[in-house]
N, C-alpha and C positions, 0 to 999 in steps of 0.2 A: 306792771305784773304781766308775766307771760301768759298769753291767753290759752295755750295749751294747758297750763296748769289749771286754770279755771274749768276747761272742759272735762279734765280727768276728774278733778274735785267734784263737779256735779253728777258726774257718772257713778263715781263711787258712792256718793250719797243715795242715789237711786238704787243701786244695787245692794246697799246695806239695808236700806229700808224694806226692801223685798225679803231679805233673809230675817229680818226683824219680824215682819209680818208672819213668816212661817214659824219662827220661834214663838210668836204670840198664840198661834193656833194650837201648838202642843203644849204650852205652858201656862196659858192665859195670863201672861204678863203683858200689859198693854204695850203695844209697839211705839206709841207715843212716848212713854216713859224712856224706852231705850233711845229714842231719837234725840230726846233732851239731853241725856246722859252723853251720847255721842257728840253733841254740840258743845257741852261743857268741856269734854275731853280735847276735842279739836280747838276750842278756845284757849286751853292751857298751852297746846302744843305751839299755837301761833305766837305766843308770847315770846318764844325763842327766835322767831323769825319776823322781826319788826317790819322787814320790807314787804311783808304779805299782809300787814294789818289793814283792815278795811273797815270803815262804819257800816255795819250791818243793820243798824237800828232802823233807818228810813225805809228798807225793803220789808221789815217785818209787818208793818200795817198793811201794805199792799198785798203781801202774800196770803195774810190772814183773812183780809176781806174777800179776795176772790176765792180762797179755799172755802170759806164760809158759804158762799153763794152755791159752790159746787156740792158741798156737804148737805145743804138743805135741800137743794135739788135732787140728790141722790136718795135722801130720806123720804121726801114727798113722793117719789116714784115707788116707793115700797108701801104706801099708805093706801089701803083699800076702804072706801067709804061704803059700807053696807049696812043693812038694818041690824044684822046680826053683830056688828061691831060699833054700833052706836054707844052701847054701854061702856064698852072699852075706851072709846074715844073721849067721852065725857070724863071718865075717870082719870085718864091721862092728862086731860086739860086741868082738871081739879088739882091733881098732884103737882103739875107744872106751876100753876098760878099760886096756890097755897104754899107750895114749897120755897118759892121765890120770896113771897112775902113773909112767911114764917122765918126763914133764914136771915133775912134783912132786919128784922125785929130781934132776933137773937144776936146778931153779929154787931149791929150798929152801937148798942150800948157798950160792948168790949172796947171798940175804938173810942168812944166818948169818954169813958172813964179811965182807961189805961194809957191812952194816947193824947188825952186833953183835946180832942177835936170837938167842934161844935155839932148839934145835932144834924143839921142839914148836910155837913161835910161827912159825918159818920154813916148816914143813910147812903150818900153817894158812893163812898168807898165799899160799903157792904155789898151793893148791888152785884158787882162783877163776880164776887165770892158766892152769891146765892144761885148762880146759873149752872145748870147741868151742862156739860159740854158733850154735844151730839158728835163731835169730831173724835171723841175717845169712845162713846158708847156704841155707835154703829158698827165699827169693826170688831167689838169686844164682846157681842151678845149672840153670836152666830150659833153658837152650840147650845143655847137655852131652848126650854119648850116653846112652843109657838105662843102662848098667851103672855108668859113674861117678856119674851123678845119684842113682840108687837107693842105691848104696854110701854117698854122702855124706849122703842124707837119713836112712838107718839110723843111720849113724855119729853124726851130730849130734844126733839125737833121744836115743839112748842115752847119749851123752856127757853132755848136760844132767842126765839122771836119775841117772847113776853119779856124776857129780861133785858133786851135792847130797848123795848118800849119803855119798861119801867125806869131804866137808866135815863132814857132821854127826857122823861117826864120829870124826874127829880132834878136833873140837870136845868130844865127849863124853869122850874120853881126857884132854884137857887139863883139863876142869872136875872130873872124878872122880878123876884120877890113877891109874885102874885100867884097864890094857890089856886083861887077859882079861875082865873083866867087861863093858866096853864092847863088845868084839867079839861075846861071847855075845848081849849085848842087842840088838845091831846084827842078828845073824843071825837071831834070834827075831822081831825086828820084820820083817824082810824077808820071811820065810816067812809070817807072819801077814798082812801087806800083800798078798801074791800071793793068798791064798786069799780075803780079803775083796774084792779087787779084781776077782775072777773073779765072785763072788756079785753085787757091786754092779753090774757090767758088764751080767750077764745081766738082772738086775732092772729097770735102767733102760731097757734096750731093750724089755722087755715092758710096763712102765709107759707107754712112749711109744706103744705101739700101742693100749693099751686107755684111755689117758686122752681122754675126749671133751671137748676144748676146741679153740677157734680159734686161741688164743695158746698155742703149745707150746715153741718154740725157745728164747726168752729164759728161760722157766720152767726149761728143762732146763739151760741155761747156768748160771742161778743155783743149780740143784742141784749141779752139777759144781763150782762155786766153793765151795759150802758143804761138799761132800765134802773138797775140798782143804784147807779150814780146819780142819775136824774132825780130819781125819787128821794134820794138822801138830800140833795140840794134843794128839793121842794118841800123837805121836812116831813115827808110821808113815812111810811114804815115799809121800806123796799123788800125786806125778806118775805113780808107776807105776799108780795107779787111774785117772788121766786116760788114760794110754797104753793100758791094758787095755780101757777101754771103747771108745776108738777102734778098737783092733784087733778086738775082738769084732764091732762094727758093719761094719767093712769085710770081714772074713774069717767071716762069719756061718755058712757052711757047715760051718766046722771046729768051732765051738762049740754050735750048735744041732742037736744030734744025739740019736738015741734019742727019749725022750718030748717033748723040745723041738722036735723036727723041723718038725712041722706047726702050730707055733703061729703062725708069720708066713710070709707068701708071699714068694718072691723079690723081687716088684715092690714089696711094703711095705719090705723091707730096702733096696732101691735108692733109693727115694723118700726114706726117713730119712737115709740116707747123703748124698744129694745136699743135703738141707736142712742138715745139719749141716756139710757141707763149705762152703756158701756163708756160714753164719752164723759159722763159726770163722775163715774167711778174712778176712771183713769186719771182723770184731771185732779180730782180731790186727793187721790193717792200721791201724786207728784207734789201738789201744792202743800199738803199735810206735812210731807217729808221735810221740805225746804222750811216750812214755817217753825216746826219744832226744833230743827237743827239750829236755825238762825236765832231762836229764842235761847237756846242753850249757850250759843256763842255771846249772847248779850248779858248773861248772868254774872253778877258779882258775888263770887263765893263767899267773900268776907260778910256779906248780909245773912249768910245761912248759919253762921256760928254765933251770932248774937242771941244771948239768952232770952231777952224780951220778946224777939222775933219768934223764937220757938214756942215760948208760953203762949203768946197771942195766936199763933198757928194752930196749937193743939186745942185751945178754947174754941176757935172757929170750927175746927174740924169736929169736935164733939157736938158743938151746937147744930151743925149741918145734919148729922146723922140722928141727933134726938128728934128734931123736926121730922125727918123723914121717917123714921121708925113709927112715929105717932100718926102721920098721915097714912101710911101703908095699912096701919091695923084699922083704920077707919074706912078708907076708900078701896083697898085692894086685898080684901081677905082671901079671894081666889089665887093670888099669886103665891109662889114659894118664898122661901126665906131669903134666896138669893137677891131678891128685889131690894132688900135692905142695904145691901153692900154696894149696889151700882148707882152712884152719884158722884162721878168724877168731875173735877173742874180742869179746864184746859183752854182751848183756842179762844172761845167767846169770853172767857175770864181776862185773858192777856189782852184782847183787843178793846175791851171795855175799860180796862185799867188804863191803858195807854191813849185812851180818848178823852181822858179828863183834861179839860183846859188848863193851861199853865198858871192862870190866876186862881185857880182852885186847888193847885197841887199842895200838899201838906208835907212839911218837913219832918214831922213826927213819924210819918208812915214809911215803914221800910219795904221795898219790893220783895224782900226775902219772904214776906208773909205770903205772897202770891205763889211763889215757887213751893214752899213748904206745903201749902194746902193742896197744891196740884199733885205733889208727890205723896202726901198722906192719903188723899182720896183715891189715887190711882193704886197704891200699894193695898189699901183696904179692900178695893174693888177685886184686885187680883187674889187676895186671900179668899174672899168669898167666892169667886168663880172656881178656884181650885177646890175649895172645900165642898162645893155643891156641884162639881162637874158631873155631867152624865157619863155613863160608861159607853165605850166605843159603840157597842153593838146597838145601845138605845139611840144614840146619835144618829147612826146610819138608818135606823128604823124611822126616825123623824123626818 
């Protein structure tokens, strides 16, 4: 393939993504949905040019993983840990954890009875569909009031991390056939991850200060990706490490106390935070663009017109929002009704689904369910955001 065509194609994707973002701001239609559609259209066009056919699937997981790291870092840099927000953080954590568990318990029986999957496999396949996607939530909630926006940012970031941990726990139980041992290992790994994350987070901030080099940011992004990969290989929870680094940087006054207090000035922290905010936002934008376009390219449209796939997808969709509405009425009475609509599935759902080992793949499960749930939850979120959109004057006032 001519490399000039590749360069032109990549550039067009970035330009399109920029315009999709602008359209999203004005219409509340998630840009991610437009990127998937663009990928599907591109995939159909490429059918007429077999000489340009490329296996995009291997790049999907790499793009998604690095994109997830940047998205979690971007979200963490928006999270302030203050006494005033402690109640909000606990509510977001409860919503994320109970939302995942409740959705799994609702979705798993659907797979068990309609697809004849055993209980363990049903739980494993239900987990990716139970996780809210921060990749879609973060760019979509800019126009909401402060309480709703912060609750959704906390909830979606925590949901990503908890979702991965629950998925790995269920996978470990299925592979070892030991429930107690897997839970014990999971608990120890989580505690070790918290301790290591704190040490690494403090160390990276200090390293950034004392490193005398003109090129720092991409060097540190590479270190964060390396830490994620090593954490994954050591069976830790590497996203917790990324989240902890972002939280330490954003809330440095809580972590740099005692002998650490005078190691960096407030201005140094602020400059570092701004730099990382810019690079994480820009990198996440690029990676999100290519991930969802590539995902669109890999979709088999025939799986979307399967009646059973559509019925199962609708049942999953209804279950997700029944659980969400119930939890919001109990734990988030202060929020507006728009919170009921914002529970999209996306990047993390796709990544977890494609992380299922080959020996646990089920022939009865159609990947079209994944796409339908992503589309339905995104459309429903769009409807809710448009229905409850604030007036321009109010938005400017905020």
